[in-house]
C-alpha positions in Angstrom: -4.9 -32.3 -4.6 -4.5 -30.5 -1.3 -6.3 -27.5 -0.2 -4.3 -24.1 -0.5 -4.9 -22.0 3.0 -4.3 -18.8 2.7 -2.4 -17.3 5.4 -4.4 -15.4 8.0 -4.5 -11.0 7.8 -1.8 -10.0 9.7 -2.4 -6.2 11.9 -0.1 -3.7 10.7 2.0 -2.2 13.5 1.7 2.0 14.0 5.5 2.6 14.4 5.6 6.2 16.2 9.9 7.3 16.5 10.9 9.8 19.0 13.7 11.6 17.4 15.9 15.6 17.5 14.9 18.1 15.1 16.9 18.5 12.4 18.3 21.1 15.3 19.1 19.2 18.3 16.3 21.7 20.1 13.3 19.9 19.8 11.7 16.6 19.7 9.3 14.9 16.2 6.9 12.2 16.6 6.4 10.4 13.3 4.6 7.2 12.4 6.3 5.4 10.2 4.1 5.5 6.7 2.3 7.3 7.5 2.3 11.6 6.9 1.9 12.3 10.6 4.7 14.2 12.4 4.4 16.5 15.2 7.2 18.5 17.1 8.1 19.1 20.7 9.9 20.6 23.2 10.4 18.6 25.6 11.5 15.1 25.1 9.2 13.7 27.5 6.3 15.4 26.2 7.0 13.7 22.8 7.7 10.2 24.5 4.5 10.1 26.1 2.1 11.4 23.4 3.8 8.6 21.0 3.6 6.0 24.0 -0.3 7.2 24.4 -0.7 7.0 20.5 0.6 3.2 20.3 -1.3 2.1 23.1 -4.7 3.3 21.0 -3.4 1.2 18.2 -4.4 -2.7 18.0 -0.9 -3.3 17.9 1.3 0.5 18.6 5.1 0.5 19.2 7.5 3.3 19.9 11.2 3.6 19.8 12.5 6.8 21.1 16.0 7.6 19.8 18.9 9.6 21.5 20.3 13.7 21.1 22.5 11.6 18.9 20.3 9.3 16.3 20.9 6.4 18.3 18.0 4.3 19.4 17.8 4.6 23.1 14.5 1.9 23.4 10.9 0.1 22.4 8.2 -0.7 23.7 5.3 -2.4 22.0 1.9 -2.7 22.8 -1.6 -4.8 22.0 -1.2 -8.6 21.4 1.7 -10.3 19.0 -0.5 -11.8 16.4 0.0 -15.7 16.5 3.3 -17.1 13.9 1.4 -20.6 14.1 -1.6 -22.3 12.0 -5.1 -22.3 13.8 
């Protein structure tokens, strides 16, 4: 009988979104699957804050949205986990 292998535990990626607030006058950084939110007056301040948080995570990602809410670009930080068995 073959021994069953358990999959390696994968570290979840910390994903931060930079989006306009409901009035469109400020920018909000929020973390997926978490209660974290912080508002900024300028988009570039929000983006730098989100990138700093993502860089500090073992695996991080920043998704920057346009003022209309559509995706503008995204960056990932840290090494992606290997998908092949060891």
